[in-house]
N, C-alpha and C positions, 0 to 999 in steps of 0.2 A: 311496224307501229304507225298508227294513224295520227297525224298531227292535225290540230284544229286551229281555226282562226275565227275571229269574232266578226259578226255582221251587226250593224246598228241600223235600225229603221225608225224614222220619224214619221208619225201619222198625225195629221191635224184633222179633227172631227168637227161636225157642225154643232154638237153639244157635248157636255162632259160625259154623257152616257157611253159606256164601252161598246154599245151596239149601234151607235149613231154613225151615219155615213162619213167616209173619208173624203175630204175636200182638197187636201194637199199632202205630199209625201216626199221623202228622200230616203235612199238606201245607200249606205256606205259599207262596202263588202271587202273586209280584210282578207278574204280567201281568193279574191280575184287577182289576176296578174297586175303588177304595178302600173302598167300602161293602160289598163282597162278603164273605160268610162264608167262613172258612177251614175245611178238612176236618180233623177230629180223630177219634180212635178213638171209636166209639160212634155216629158220624154215619151209618155204613153197617154192615151185618152182614158184609160181605165186604171185605177190604182191597183197595187199588187194585192190588196185585201179590201173587202167591203167595209170592215170595221176592225177595231182593236181586238174584239172577241174572236173574230175569224183568224187573225194572226196568232193569237194565243193558242187556238186549237191546232195550228200548224207548227207549234213548237217554239214560238217567240215568247220571251220573258219580258214582262213590263218592268222597266227600271225607274221610270218617272211618270207621274201623273200631273196634270196641270193644277196650278193653284187657281181657284175660281176667281175671276176678275171682279174688282170692285169699281163700279162706275159712280163717280160723284154726281149729285143731282145736276141736271142740265147737260151732262156729257154722255148720256146713255146711248146716243146714236153716233158718236164720234167714231171714225175709222182708225185702225191701227193694226197691230200684229194679230195673227190668228191666235185666239186665247186658249184653245183646247188641244194642246200638243202633247202627245204621248211619245215616250222614247222606249223602244223595245230592243232587245238583243237576243242573239242566239249564237251558239258555236257550231261550226260546220267543219267536217273533215275535208282536208285537201289531199290531193294525190301525191 
């Protein structure tokens, strides 16, 4: 009997469009050994997927889409968190 574990993938995009480029990411792999390092932005120069749509085509399920940010007048160019974060998950078999 194959046991499954969950993987969670966070993808930050340049715009809210599911096809827009990934600019930051993190992967938390519940199927990896307990002492394995998890993947974060900066661990690789290329994101694991070019977009959310590419990840969906590889079997990832979208769990959360971003709430579009509201910028009050005069604060349109303030910096802060990355506003277009998608949370994806999938189940993978473990040995």
